[in-house]
BAFIBA-981553 format. One record per atom (N, C-alpha, C, O, CB): x, y, z; residue number from 1; residue in one letter; atom name. Coordinates in steps of 0.001 Angstrom, whole numbers. Atoms other than C-alpha are relative to their C-alpha. Glycine has a CB too. Example, Ala and Ser with C-alpha at 12.3 -4.5 7.8 and 13.67 -1.06 7.14 Angstrom:
REC, px, py, pz, i, aa, at
REC, 890, -1190, 0, 1, A, N
REC, 12300, -4500, 7800, 1, A, CA
REC, 900, 1200, 0, 1, A, C
REC, 1936, 1181, 665, 1, A, O
REC, -992, 27, 1246, 1, A, CB
REC, -820, -1190, -60, 2, S, N
REC, 13670, -1060, 7140, 2, S, CA
REC, -770, 1090, 730, 2, S, C
REC, -261, 2198, 899, 2, S, O
REC, 414, 462, -1415, 2, S, CB
END
This chain:
REC, px, py, pz, i, aa, at
REC, -813, -382, 918, 1, X, N
REC, -3172, 4338, -12514, 1, X, CA
REC, -1348, 1035, -927, 1, X, C
REC, -2519, 659, -885, 1, X, O
REC, 843, -1502, -811, 1, X, CB
REC, 964, -704, 991, 2, X, N
REC, -5183, 7010, -14998, 2, X, CA
REC, 435, 283, -878, 2, X, C
REC, 1576, 745, -908, 2, X, O
REC, -585, 991, 249, 2, X, CB
REC, -136, -121, 1810, 3, X, N
REC, -5247, 7271, -18598, 3, X, CA
REC, -744, 1206, -290, 3, X, C
REC, -1725, 1286, 451, 3, X, O
REC, -771, -1392, -1020, 3, X, CB
REC, 1155, -573, 598, 4, X, N
REC, -7034, 10060, -20329, 4, X, CA
REC, 258, -387, -1136, 4, X, C
REC, 1394, -427, -1608, 4, X, O
REC, -282, 1390, 101, 4, X, CB
REC, 438, 711, 682, 5, X, N
REC, -8672, 8493, -22955, 5, X, CA
REC, 257, 1089, -1716, 5, X, C
REC, 749, 2214, -1801, 5, X, O
REC, -1532, -451, 712, 5, X, CB
REC, 70, -1018, 1546, 6, X, N
REC, -8802, 10088, -26868, 6, X, CA
REC, -1541, 777, 117, 6, X, C
REC, -1891, 1940, -85, 6, X, O
REC, 23, -1235, -1823, 6, X, CB
REC, 1255, -689, -369, 7, X, N
REC, -12245, 10461, -26004, 7, X, CA
REC, -630, 1032, 969, 7, X, C
REC, -1716, 1608, 903, 7, X, O
REC, -540, -739, 186, 7, X, CB
REC, 299, -784, -859, 8, X, N
REC, -12002, 12356, -23089, 8, X, CA
REC, -40, -345, 1262, 8, X, C
REC, 161, 307, 2286, 8, X, O
REC, -898, 432, -272, 8, X, CB
REC, 784, 185, -990, 9, X, N
REC, -13178, 10445, -21064, 9, X, CA
REC, 1412, -820, 908, 9, X, C
REC, 2500, -1044, 378, 9, X, O
REC, -1584, -890, -455, 9, X, CB
REC, -1182, 420, -1115, 10, X, N
REC, -10971, 8818, -17449, 10, X, CA
REC, 268, -1347, 124, 10, X, C
REC, -624, -2071, 566, 10, X, O
REC, -320, 400, 1429, 10, X, CB
REC, 586, 1562, -425, 11, X, N
REC, -10163, 5415, -17228, 11, X, CA
REC, 1376, -251, 944, 11, X, C
REC, 2564, -159, 637, 11, X, O
REC, -279, -1413, -1606, 11, X, CB
REC, -212, 147, -746, 12, X, N
REC, -9299, 4620, -14119, 12, X, CA
REC, 461, -1493, 326, 12, X, C
REC, -559, -2173, 212, 12, X, O
REC, -749, 564, 393, 12, X, CB
REC, -568, 1231, 176, 13, X, N
REC, -6969, 904, -13540, 13, X, CA
REC, 867, 138, 1795, 13, X, C
REC, 1539, 980, 2392, 13, X, O
REC, 1128, -91, -1740, 13, X, CB
REC, -195, -69, -1768, 14, X, N
REC, -6297, 124, -9784, 14, X, CA
REC, 560, -2012, 9, 14, X, C
REC, -320, -2767, -402, 14, X, O
REC, -2266, 551, 1252, 14, X, CB
REC, -794, 993, -549, 15, X, N
REC, -4080, -3309, -8942, 15, X, CA
REC, -333, -836, 1881, 15, X, C
REC, 215, -360, 2874, 15, X, O
REC, 1451, 865, -126, 15, X, CB
REC, -30, 207, -1300, 16, X, N
REC, -5163, -5356, -5696, 16, X, CA
REC, -531, -1485, -501, 16, X, C
REC, -1467, -1806, -1234, 16, X, O
REC, -882, 1079, 1099, 16, X, CB
REC, 673, 1366, 274, 17, X, N
REC, -5277, -9042, -5697, 17, X, CA
REC, -729, -696, 1425, 17, X, C
REC, -375, -292, 2533, 17, X, O
REC, 1257, -1075, -621, 17, X, CB
REC, 995, 270, -1459, 18, X, N
REC, -7874, -10910, -2936, 18, X, CA
REC, -745, 747, 384, 18, X, C
REC, -1055, 791, 1575, 18, X, O
REC, 534, -145, 1172, 18, X, CB
REC, 980, -763, -669, 19, X, N
REC, -10151, -8514, -2891, 19, X, CA
REC, -1062, -445, -797, 19, X, C
REC, -908, -1151, -1794, 19, X, O
REC, 198, 1543, 86, 19, X, CB
REC, 1523, -190, 771, 20, X, N
REC, -13995, -8296, -3961, 20, X, CA
REC, -771, 637, -477, 20, X, C
REC, -1756, 367, -1165, 20, X, O
REC, -682, -160, 299, 20, X, CB
REC, 986, -1324, 377, 21, X, N
REC, -15126, -4987, -4290, 21, X, CA
REC, 968, 941, -138, 21, X, C
REC, 1904, 888, 661, 21, X, O
REC, -1183, 536, 1148, 21, X, CB
REC, -671, -1477, 87, 22, X, N
REC, -13495, -1666, -5394, 22, X, CA
REC, -582, 1028, -988, 22, X, C
REC, -1161, 814, -2053, 22, X, O
REC, 1494, -134, -418, 22, X, CB
REC, 1074, -774, 525, 23, X, N
REC, -14830, 1424, -6241, 23, X, CA
REC, 1485, 1005, 68, 23, X, C
REC, 2573, 942, 641, 23, X, O
REC, -1751, 308, 962, 23, X, CB
REC, -798, -1262, -627, 24, X, N
REC, -13578, 5069, -6949, 24, X, CA
REC, -544, 909, 905, 24, X, C
REC, -1749, 950, 1151, 24, X, O
REC, 414, 845, -956, 24, X, CB
REC, 868, -1223, -1207, 25, X, N
REC, -14165, 7923, -4334, 25, X, CA
REC, 611, 1538, -390, 25, X, C
REC, 1830, 1616, -244, 25, X, O
REC, 537, -370, 2110, 25, X, CB
REC, -644, -1252, -22, 26, X, N
REC, -13459, 11714, -5088, 26, X, CA
REC, -708, 1185, -158, 26, X, C
REC, -1848, 743, -13, 26, X, O
REC, 880, 21, -864, 26, X, CB
REC, 517, -1365, -31, 27, X, N
REC, -14757, 14906, -5319, 27, X, CA
REC, -944, 183, -1430, 27, X, C
REC, -1953, 888, -1455, 27, X, O
REC, 1357, 1123, 96, 27, X, CB
REC, 1110, 208, 1022, 28, X, N
REC, -16293, 14117, -8950, 28, X, CA
REC, -1436, -632, 55, 28, X, C
REC, -2426, -540, -670, 28, X, O
REC, 529, -668, -845, 28, X, CB
REC, 1549, 897, -3, 29, X, N
REC, -18902, 11713, -7401, 29, X, CA
REC, -49, 28, 1172, 29, X, C
REC, -290, -1083, 1643, 29, X, O
REC, -240, -1582, -581, 29, X, CB
REC, 829, -251, -1338, 30, X, N
REC, -19588, 13231, -3745, 30, X, CA
REC, 738, -754, 820, 30, X, C
REC, 300, -866, 1965, 30, X, O
REC, -1578, -421, 61, 30, X, CB
REC, -690, 690, -1068, 31, X, N
REC, -16873, 11077, -2197, 31, X, CA
REC, -1036, -1524, 704, 31, X, C
REC, -854, -2198, 1718, 31, X, O
REC, 286, 1361, 1256, 31, X, CB
REC, 965, 1239, -560, 32, X, N
REC, -20026, 8233, -2101, 32, X, CA
REC, 838, -1310, -169, 32, X, C
REC, 1160, -1586, -1324, 32, X, O
REC, -1551, -174, -934, 32, X, CB
REC, -559, 1579, 226, 33, X, N
REC, -18281, 4603, -1617, 33, X, CA
REC, -1013, -796, -259, 33, X, C
REC, -1932, -1182, 463, 33, X, O
REC, 731, -684, 1202, 33, X, CB
REC, 1130, 1281, 911, 34, X, N
REC, -20093, 2259, -4204, 34, X, CA
REC, -730, 1109, -1019, 34, X, C
REC, -1821, 617, -1309, 34, X, O
REC, -1596, -1045, 1309, 34, X, CB
REC, 297, -613, 1057, 35, X, N
REC, -20974, 5209, -6905, 35, X, CA
REC, 984, -425, -1214, 35, X, C
REC, 353, -636, -2249, 35, X, O
REC, -6, 1394, 334, 35, X, CB
REC, -501, 103, 752, 36, X, N
REC, -18309, 4535, -8966, 36, X, CA
REC, 633, -1227, -157, 36, X, C
REC, 1840, -1159, -385, 36, X, O
REC, 470, 837, -23, 36, X, CB
REC, -827, 860, 138, 37, X, N
REC, -17545, 919, -9173, 37, X, CA
REC, 1519, -652, -771, 37, X, C
REC, 2091, -95, -1708, 37, X, O
REC, -685, -386, -109, 37, X, CB
REC, -1329, 459, 1579, 38, X, N
REC, -14407, -1025, -11099, 38, X, CA
REC, -373, -1190, 64, 38, X, C
REC, -905, -1857, 952, 38, X, O
REC, 2070, 89, 91, 38, X, CB
REC, 302, 1299, 337, 39, X, N
REC, -14591, -3826, -12911, 39, X, CA
REC, 649, -912, 62, 39, X, C
REC, 1130, -1056, -1062, 39, X, O
REC, -296, -128, -875, 39, X, CB
REC, -698, 1055, 467, 40, X, N
REC, -12720, -6958, -12332, 40, X, CA
REC, 522, -526, -1493, 40, X, C
REC, -129, -1211, -2282, 40, X, O
REC, -660, -781, 436, 40, X, CB
REC, -813, 314, 1555, 41, X, N
REC, -10365, -7414, -15509, 41, X, CA
REC, 762, -1487, 296, 41, X, C
REC, 1106, -2123, -700, 41, X, O
REC, 1452, 1456, -479, 41, X, CB
REC, -237, 1417, -185, 42, X, N
REC, -9067, -10946, -13561, 42, X, CA
REC, 1764, 542, 433, 42, X, C
REC, 2095, 1709, 643, 42, X, O
REC, -402, -1228, -1662, 42, X, CB
REC, -1152, -237, -908, 43, X, N
REC, -5489, -11045, -12188, 43, X, CA
REC, 932, 865, 919, 43, X, C
REC, 2111, 1207, 1005, 43, X, O
REC, 482, -207, -433, 43, X, CB
REC, -31, -1562, -847, 44, X, N
REC, -5867, -8442, -9711, 44, X, CA
REC, 49, 1205, -483, 44, X, C
REC, 631, 2130, 84, 44, X, O
REC, 1025, 202, 765, 44, X, CB
REC, -191, -1046, 516, 45, X, N
REC, -6389, -6072, -12078, 45, X, CA
REC, -1604, 1060, -317, 45, X, C
REC, -2376, 659, -1189, 45, X, O
REC, 849, -496, -1218, 45, X, CB
REC, 1498, -390, -39, 46, X, N
REC, -9718, -3737, -11822, 46, X, CA
REC, 413, 1394, -832, 46, X, C
REC, 1449, 2023, -1049, 46, X, O
REC, -854, 185, 1784, 46, X, CB
REC, -370, -1292, 752, 47, X, N
REC, -10706, -912, -13828, 47, X, CA
REC, -1219, 740, -393, 47, X, C
REC, -2086, 134, 236, 47, X, O
REC, 840, -284, -1292, 47, X, CB
REC, 1002, -614, 400, 48, X, N
REC, -13535, 1407, -15294, 48, X, CA
REC, 585, 1607, -443, 48, X, C
REC, 1396, 2391, 51, 48, X, O
REC, -1101, -125, 1160, 48, X, CB
REC, 192, -1478, 821, 49, X, N
REC, -13696, 4492, -17307, 49, X, CA
REC, -1374, 868, 497, 49, X, C
REC, -2541, 497, 623, 49, X, O
REC, -210, -342, -1823, 49, X, CB
REC, 1321, -1025, -298, 50, X, N
REC, -15708, 7768, -16272, 50, X, CA
REC, -177, 1125, -397, 50, X, C
REC, 931, 1471, 13, 50, X, O
REC, -223, 310, 1144, 50, X, CB
REC, 257, -883, 592, 51, X, N
REC, -16659, 10978, -17834, 51, X, CA
REC, 221, 480, 1571, 51, X, C
REC, -197, -125, 2558, 51, X, O
REC, -1240, 83, -1000, 51, X, CB
REC, -677, -793, -990, 52, X, N
REC, -15004, 13481, -15279, 52, X, CA
REC, 18, 1484, -427, 52, X, C
REC, 436, 1804, -1540, 52, X, O
REC, 1428, -531, 217, 52, X, CB
REC, 336, -1338, 492, 53, X, N
REC, -15735, 17119, -15390, 53, X, CA
REC, 1831, 878, -506, 53, X, C
REC, 2928, 370, -273, 53, X, O
REC, -1038, 910, 1593, 53, X, CB
REC, -1438, -625, -136, 54, X, N
REC, -12649, 19620, -16273, 54, X, CA
REC, 433, 537, 1282, 54, X, C
REC, -570, 954, 1862, 54, X, O
REC, 159, 1107, -909, 54, X, CB
REC, -234, -677, -1053, 55, X, N
REC, -10888, 21016, -13206, 55, X, CA
REC, 1061, -850, 828, 55, X, C
REC, 1321, -1878, 202, 55, X, O
REC, -1289, 306, 684, 55, X, CB
REC, -395, 149, -1014, 56, X, N
REC, -8671, 20113, -10054, 56, X, CA
REC, -955, -1131, 654, 56, X, C
REC, -2126, -845, 907, 56, X, O
REC, 128, 1243, 565, 56, X, CB
REC, 1065, 628, 15, 57, X, N
REC, -10087, 16846, -9098, 57, X, CA
REC, 1109, -891, 1536, 57, X, C
REC, 2190, -1385, 1216, 57, X, O
REC, -633, -819, -1797, 57, X, CB
REC, -560, 1341, -563, 58, X, N
REC, -8871, 14545, -5525, 58, X, CA
REC, -666, -958, -149, 58, X, C
REC, -1639, -889, -899, 58, X, O
REC, 248, -75, 1233, 58, X, CB
REC, 308, 1674, 330, 59, X, N
REC, -9558, 10845, -5404, 59, X, CA
REC, 778, -1165, 647, 59, X, C
REC, 1991, -1049, 824, 59, X, O
REC, 260, -288, -1505, 59, X, CB
REC, -722, 783, -693, 60, X, N
REC, -8819, 7611, -3652, 60, X, CA
REC, -570, -1495, -629, 60, X, C
REC, -1343, -1158, -1525, 60, X, O
REC, -172, 330, 1624, 60, X, CB
REC, 597, 761, 308, 61, X, N
REC, -9953, 3953, -4525, 61, X, CA
REC, -318, -683, 1371, 61, X, C
REC, 561, -653, 2232, 61, X, O
REC, 563, -597, -1012, 61, X, CB
REC, -101, 1151, -1121, 62, X, N
REC, -11286, 1545, -1785, 62, X, CA
REC, -256, -1045, -552, 62, X, C
REC, -1156, -1145, -1385, 62, X, O
REC, -857, 45, 1167, 62, X, CB
REC, 217, 1417, 227, 63, X, N
REC, -10965, -1935, -2173, 63, X, CA
REC, -647, -859, 1465, 63, X, C
REC, 270, -708, 2272, 63, X, O
REC, 1550, -611, -497, 63, X, CB
REC, 688, 155, -580, 64, X, N
REC, -13031, -3480, 339, 64, X, CA
REC, -252, 465, 1547, 64, X, C
REC, -249, -60, 2660, 64, X, O
REC, 43, -875, -297, 64, X, CB
REC, 84, -1023, -1262, 65, X, N
REC, -13543, -961, 2688, 65, X, CA
REC, 1219, 793, 742, 65, X, C
REC, 1059, 1556, 1695, 65, X, O
REC, -566, -781, 1083, 65, X, CB
REC, -1151, -390, -292, 66, X, N
REC, -9506, -204, 2907, 66, X, CA
REC, 248, 1211, -1206, 66, X, C
REC, 61, 1144, -2421, 66, X, O
REC, 1002, -1284, 63, 66, X, CB
REC, -30, -1289, 896, 67, X, N
REC, -8803, 3262, 1534, 67, X, CA
REC, 1587, -151, -837, 67, X, C
REC, 2588, -628, -302, 67, X, O
REC, -134, 1627, 1138, 67, X, CB
REC, -1654, -428, 963, 68, X, N
REC, -5622, 4010, -1527, 68, X, CA
REC, 70, 1050, -560, 68, X, C
REC, -898, 1753, -850, 68, X, O
REC, 452, -826, -1239, 68, X, CB
REC, -948, -1170, 131, 69, X, N
REC, -3632, 6434, -2408, 69, X, CA
REC, 645, -263, -1333, 69, X, C
REC, 1732, -831, -1436, 69, X, O
REC, 1120, 119, 1231, 69, X, CB
REC, -1253, 666, 1648, 70, X, N
REC, -2587, 6025, -6608, 70, X, CA
REC, 1287, 1128, -91, 70, X, C
REC, 1439, 2190, -694, 70, X, O
REC, -1103, 182, -2210, 70, X, CB
REC, -1634, -1223, 175, 71, X, N
REC, 902, 7829, -6247, 71, X, CA
REC, 13, 244, -1520, 71, X, C
REC, 570, 1305, -1801, 71, X, O
REC, 1981, -884, 499, 71, X, CB
REC, 73, 194, 1374, 72, X, N
REC, 350, 7143, -10264, 72, X, CA
REC, -282, 1118, -588, 72, X, C
REC, 266, 1523, -1613, 72, X, O
REC, -850, -915, -383, 72, X, CB
REC, 872, -1062, 571, 73, X, N
REC, -1840, 9991, -10690, 73, X, CA
REC, 1092, 1134, 48, 73, X, C
REC, 2281, 1066, 359, 73, X, O
REC, -1493, 329, 901, 73, X, CB
REC, -1058, -1010, -88, 74, X, N
REC, -756, 13598, -11109, 74, X, CA
REC, 499, 589, 951, 74, X, C
REC, 1108, 1659, 928, 74, X, O
REC, -199, 816, -534, 74, X, CB
REC, -315, -645, -1523, 75, X, N
REC, -111, 14351, -7999, 75, X, CA
REC, -474, -844, 1148, 75, X, C
REC, -1055, -1892, 865, 75, X, O
REC, -746, 1453, 221, 75, X, CB
REC, 862, -47, -996, 76, X, N
REC, -1284, 13855, -4675, 76, X, CA
REC, 308, 1043, 1211, 76, X, C
REC, 1412, 1532, 1450, 76, X, O
REC, -84, -1325, 442, 76, X, CB
REC, -372, -694, -624, 77, X, N
REC, -2223, 15909, -1881, 77, X, CA
REC, -374, 60, 1434, 77, X, C
REC, -1573, -212, 1489, 77, X, O
REC, -145, 808, -585, 77, X, CB
REC, 561, 223, -1036, 78, X, N
REC, -2661, 15989, 1841, 78, X, CA
REC, -1502, 517, 705, 78, X, C
REC, -1938, 1664, 609, 78, X, O
REC, 897, 271, 570, 78, X, CB
REC, 1012, -183, -617, 79, X, N
REC, -5693, 15813, 3725, 79, X, CA
REC, -233, -127, 1432, 79, X, C
REC, 738, -538, 2066, 79, X, O
REC, -646, -588, -524, 79, X, CB
REC, 199, 320, -1016, 80, X, N
REC, -7403, 15675, 6970, 80, X, CA
REC, 10, -1502, 49, 80, X, C
REC, -88, -1872, 1219, 80, X, O
REC, -999, 619, 374, 80, X, CB
REC, 558, 1344, 167, 81, X, N
REC, -7875, 11914, 6071, 81, X, CA
REC, 1130, -540, -505, 81, X, C
REC, 1199, -1711, -878, 81, X, O
REC, -1270, -198, -883, 81, X, CB
REC, -1757, 928, 1553, 82, X, N
REC, -4245, 11091, 3982, 82, X, CA
REC, -35, 898, -574, 82, X, C
REC, -521, 2029, -537, 82, X, O
REC, -107, -1633, -1473, 82, X, CB
REC, -474, -435, 1459, 83, X, N
REC, -2911, 11506, 1059, 83, X, CA
REC, -1612, -424, -911, 83, X, C
REC, -2439, -1305, -675, 83, X, O
REC, 1732, -1145, -628, 83, X, CB
REC, 977, -323, 1179, 84, X, N
REC, -5452, 12387, -2034, 84, X, CA
REC, 614, -309, -954, 84, X, C
REC, 1799, -22, -778, 84, X, O
REC, -496, 1315, -215, 84, X, CB
REC, -623, 74, 947, 85, X, N
REC, -4467, 11378, -5264, 85, X, CA
REC, -557, 1058, -815, 85, X, C
REC, -1746, 1345, -676, 85, X, O
REC, 35, -1217, -458, 85, X, CB
REC, 604, -1330, 885, 86, X, N
REC, -4683, 14564, -8051, 86, X, CA
REC, -236, -368, -1577, 86, X, C
REC, 630, -626, -2413, 86, X, O
REC, 1196, 1388, 37, 86, X, CB
REC, 566, 166, 1558, 87, X, N
REC, -6666, 14070, -11326, 87, X, CA
REC, 79, 1525, -639, 87, X, C
REC, -630, 2381, -108, 87, X, O
REC, -1811, -638, -44, 87, X, CB
REC, 553, -1385, 664, 88, X, N
REC, -6444, 17289, -13562, 88, X, CA
REC, -577, -681, -1598, 88, X, C
REC, -188, -1556, -2371, 88, X, O
REC, 1551, 1447, -199, 88, X, CB
REC, 477, 354, 985, 89, X, N
REC, -8562, 17166, -16083, 89, X, CA
REC, -467, 1828, -1162, 89, X, C
REC, -997, 2859, -748, 89, X, O
REC, -1308, -1133, 673, 89, X, CB
REC, 483, -1030, 519, 90, X, N
REC, -9004, 19679, -19220, 90, X, CA
REC, 1046, 1510, 262, 90, X, C
REC, 2138, 1398, 820, 90, X, O
REC, -1453, 11, 616, 90, X, CB
REC, -927, -744, -333, 91, X, N
REC, -7485, 23114, -19048, 91, X, CA
REC, -216, 788, 1354, 91, X, C
REC, -1291, 1341, 1588, 91, X, O
REC, 210, 770, -1062, 91, X, CB
REC, -178, -587, -1510, 92, X, N
REC, -6668, 24513, -15474, 92, X, CA
REC, 457, 1145, -368, 92, X, C
REC, 1504, 1128, -1015, 92, X, O
REC, 988, -726, 1095, 92, X, CB
REC, -468, -1080, -948, 93, X, N
REC, -6360, 28001, -14606, 93, X, CA
REC, 658, 143, 557, 93, X, C
REC, 465, -640, 1487, 93, X, O
REC, -361, 326, 612, 93, X, CB
REC, -834, -246, -971, 94, X, N
REC, -3493, 29279, -12787, 94, X, CA
REC, 166, 1065, 662, 94, X, C
REC, 1182, 1690, 356, 94, X, O
REC, 891, -209, -300, 94, X, CB
REC, -628, -687, -1070, 95, X, N
REC, -3604, 31648, -9913, 95, X, CA
REC, 950, 1417, -599, 95, X, C
REC, 1944, 1065, -1233, 95, X, O
REC, 966, -1188, 793, 95, X, CB
REC, -1135, -1152, 288, 96, X, N
REC, -1611, 34963, -10738, 96, X, CA
REC, 390, 410, 1558, 96, X, C
REC, 1239, 1275, 1774, 96, X, O
REC, -681, 1528, -1015, 96, X, CB
END
């Protein structure tokens, strides 16, 4: 799940029990696995807070090498690798 904090930063929260490593990958970090790790908060919850530029971004979570879509995000979009979550930050221009 995602939350836009009052600071404008984005909070990413992910639930998965019995995993040892979780990160978030997306267009905002070059889809680099491990570039944006989440911190284990206990009881299966993982969390991180990132500065993400304005725009529409695709992302997914990676937990112990397995990719997950966040269906509680701002939407989902098909890609050739599966369903990506959508994150909308700031004002977004809509094409006429």
